C-alpha positions as MATLAB code, in Angstrom:
seq = 'MFAPRALKRLKAGTDDLHAQAERHVRILDADATDDVYRRYLERMYGFHAPLEARFAGHAPLAAAGFAAEQRTKASLLVADLARLGVRAATLPCCAQLPVLGDLARALGVAYVIEGSTLGGRFILTHMRPALGHLIPHATSFLAGYGALTGPMWKQFASLCERVLVEDGAIDRAVVGARDTFAAMIAWLGERELDPPHPYLRASVREVAS';
ca = [
       0.067    0.025   -0.051;
       1.226    3.521   -1.035;
       2.154    5.481    2.336;
       3.030    8.796    1.630;
       5.819    9.355    4.381;
       7.685   12.033    2.469;
       4.804   13.913    1.683;
       3.511   13.713    5.226;
       6.737   15.263    6.212;
       6.766   18.006    3.642;
       2.912   19.124    4.622;
       3.947   19.094    8.397;
       7.242   20.576    7.977;
       5.838   23.651    5.881;
       1.974   23.926    7.038;
       2.842   27.177    9.016;
       4.278   28.932    5.907;
       1.786   27.599    3.702;
      -1.082   28.977    5.825;
       1.092   32.103    5.953;
       0.923   32.296    2.260;
      -2.724   31.997    2.045;
      -3.056   35.257    3.704;
      -1.140   37.038    0.948;
      -3.269   36.038   -2.030;
      -6.128   38.434   -2.400;
      -7.932   37.262   -5.598;
     -10.600   35.388   -3.701;
     -11.638   38.383   -1.470;
     -14.997   39.950   -1.871;
     -13.719   43.012   -2.792;
     -11.040   41.451   -5.415;
     -10.910   43.382   -8.647;
      -9.580   42.904  -12.231;
      -6.557   44.799  -11.127;
      -5.871   42.567   -8.140;
      -6.252   39.474  -10.325;
      -4.150   40.984  -12.868;
      -1.303   41.605  -10.473;
      -1.460   38.358   -9.049;
      -0.902   36.792  -12.592;
       2.032   39.286  -13.053;
       3.482   38.231   -9.719;
       3.146   34.400  -10.763;
       4.727   35.075  -14.099;
       7.624   36.821  -12.185;
       8.180   33.937  -10.095;
       7.155   30.958  -12.383;
       9.098   32.075  -15.471;
      12.670   32.032  -13.972;
      12.078   29.253  -11.524;
      10.615   27.085  -14.166;
      13.820   27.695  -16.264;
      16.055   26.345  -13.449;
      13.811   23.151  -13.095;
      14.572   22.661  -16.939;
      18.146   22.977  -16.474;
      18.273   20.787  -13.143;
      20.092   17.685  -14.481;
      19.079   15.398  -11.283;
      15.403   16.285  -11.645;
      15.543   15.236  -15.238;
      17.246   12.100  -14.512;
      14.674   11.387  -11.775;
      11.678   11.699  -14.173;
      10.402   15.222  -13.100;
       9.831   16.020  -16.815;
       9.958   19.870  -16.439;
       8.869   20.747  -20.018;
       5.668   19.059  -19.194;
       4.961   20.867  -15.989;
       5.669   24.352  -17.240;
       2.882   27.069  -16.662;
       4.637   30.217  -17.469;
       3.551   29.760  -20.970;
      -0.234   29.836  -19.603;
       0.645   33.082  -17.627;
       1.801   34.804  -20.738;
      -1.428   33.774  -22.444;
      -3.729   35.090  -19.563;
      -1.689   38.097  -19.178;
      -2.117   38.886  -23.140;
      -5.869   38.511  -22.911;
      -5.562   41.097  -20.293;
      -3.402   43.434  -22.298;
      -0.110   42.895  -20.595;
       3.024   41.587  -22.208;
       4.626   39.116  -20.128;
       8.331   40.123  -21.417;
       8.076   43.413  -20.188;
       7.305   42.281  -16.430;
      10.177   42.134  -13.604;
      11.267   38.432  -12.396;
      12.042   37.516   -9.001;
      15.684   37.813   -8.320;
      15.647   35.983   -4.809;
      14.464   32.779   -6.061;
      15.221   29.519   -3.865;
      18.145   27.649   -4.688;
      17.524   24.056   -6.006;
      20.670   22.479   -4.892;
      20.538   18.755   -4.826;
      17.851   16.712   -5.864;
      16.015   16.472   -2.204;
      16.194   20.019   -2.169;
      14.813   20.665   -5.826;
      11.817   18.223   -5.016;
      11.237   20.444   -1.830;
      10.968   23.611   -4.149;
       8.934   21.882   -6.840;
       6.351   20.523   -4.067;
       5.419   24.036   -3.456;
       4.733   24.706   -6.909;
       3.064   21.651   -7.850;
       0.975   21.917   -4.775;
      -0.108   25.323   -5.894;
      -1.462   23.893   -9.274;
      -3.844   21.989   -7.172;
      -5.009   25.175   -5.557;
      -5.848   26.700   -8.753;
      -8.792   24.213   -9.269;
     -10.227   25.536   -6.143;
      -9.812   28.954   -6.758;
     -11.534   28.651  -10.379;
     -14.857   27.031   -8.527;
     -14.695   30.016   -5.733;
     -13.678   33.253   -8.048;
     -16.297   35.874   -6.654;
     -19.050   37.044   -9.309;
     -17.165   40.121  -10.069;
     -14.263   38.142  -11.712;
     -16.299   35.509  -13.172;
     -16.184   37.296  -16.582;
     -12.534   36.074  -16.735;
     -13.448   32.516  -16.947;
     -12.036   30.958  -19.061;
     -10.903   33.915  -20.933;
      -7.950   34.666  -18.711;
      -7.596   31.483  -16.324;
      -5.629   29.054  -18.137;
      -3.061   29.263  -15.268;
      -5.226   28.501  -12.648;
      -6.733   25.726  -14.713;
      -3.126   24.101  -14.577;
      -3.097   20.884  -16.047;
      -6.892   20.595  -16.450;
      -8.369   17.133  -16.305;
      -4.577   15.794  -15.585;
      -4.146   17.860  -12.681;
      -4.791   14.951  -10.205;
      -2.927   12.483  -11.957;
       0.414   14.699  -12.363;
      -0.087   15.473   -8.763;
       0.233   11.905   -7.993;
       2.934   11.220  -10.376;
       4.797   13.861   -8.593;
       3.919   12.292   -5.397;
       5.275    8.943   -6.111;
       8.476   10.464   -7.536;
       8.964   11.961   -4.128;
       8.255    8.846   -2.116;
      10.662    6.958   -4.541;
      13.499    9.435   -3.902;
      13.001   10.919   -0.501;
      13.517    7.908    1.513;
      16.184    8.803    3.994;
      15.219   11.298    6.808;
      18.239   13.356    5.736;
      16.737   13.710    2.077;
      13.324   14.564    3.535;
      14.814   17.209    5.670;
      16.529   18.953    2.753;
      13.289   18.773    0.778;
      11.500   20.341    3.704;
      14.083   23.020    3.839;
      13.634   23.758    0.032;
       9.986   23.889    0.521;
      10.165   26.305    3.116;
      12.447   28.697    1.185;
      10.211   28.697   -1.483;
       7.100   29.501    0.488;
       9.145   32.350    2.215;
      10.538   33.587   -1.353;
       6.759   33.625   -2.831;
       5.383   35.637    0.261;
       7.953   38.016   -0.256;
       7.603   38.263   -4.027;
       3.804   38.676   -3.725;
       4.168   41.608   -1.620;
       0.420   41.653   -0.893;
      -0.859   42.787    2.628;
      -1.482   39.933    4.993;
      -4.890   39.164    5.928;
      -6.999   36.203    6.718;
      -7.914   34.366    3.545;
     -11.627   33.689    2.807;
     -10.924   29.923    2.217;
      -7.934   27.732    3.159;
      -7.915   26.685   -0.486;
      -4.312   25.424   -1.006;
      -4.093   23.017    1.970;
      -7.513   21.685    1.315;
      -6.835   20.848   -2.198;
      -3.531   19.243   -1.434;
      -4.956   17.008    1.040;
      -7.974   16.073   -1.213;
      -6.056   15.050   -4.033;
      -3.199   13.487   -2.313;
      -5.158   11.321    0.051;
];
């Protein structure tokens, strides 16, 4: 039977920062506007684009079967932003990205990014009526891998369980994940408020179970 030991450790070791990150995402707020949503996409592009480039060039991830080219979402952000009249190429990118380091640490970084893809599905079903006109016009990033979102999360979870066997490896993955949450929170630059829904953590538990 599949016993997700590594994922349980990753979740337990990052739950505080995961909750904090939710308090910096404002697109589900009752007063969210198109400008709030546009800024969210801009910041996500500035974080995902350079980090995904690092994933693609990380030989240990490729050798382990991470398939970075199939998991890129920067192109989805480019398309969504273009539909909102924004050229992604003109946007700043995050300069304080988490270090990938060895395979274990890199998987911890990827854990945050892949987990946030699960959260997009929840966001799509809970977007405020004021933003409903954006679906599906400019929400391909939130749709993530579409119908493959669940299966691709399970593939990633299996990869983590196969690679992160020793306690030391899991510890390094947790450090990588925590650094990623911290970098993302700083990059979002939004005011910290209680979220309307604990969406990301709930989504990860739902699909990973």
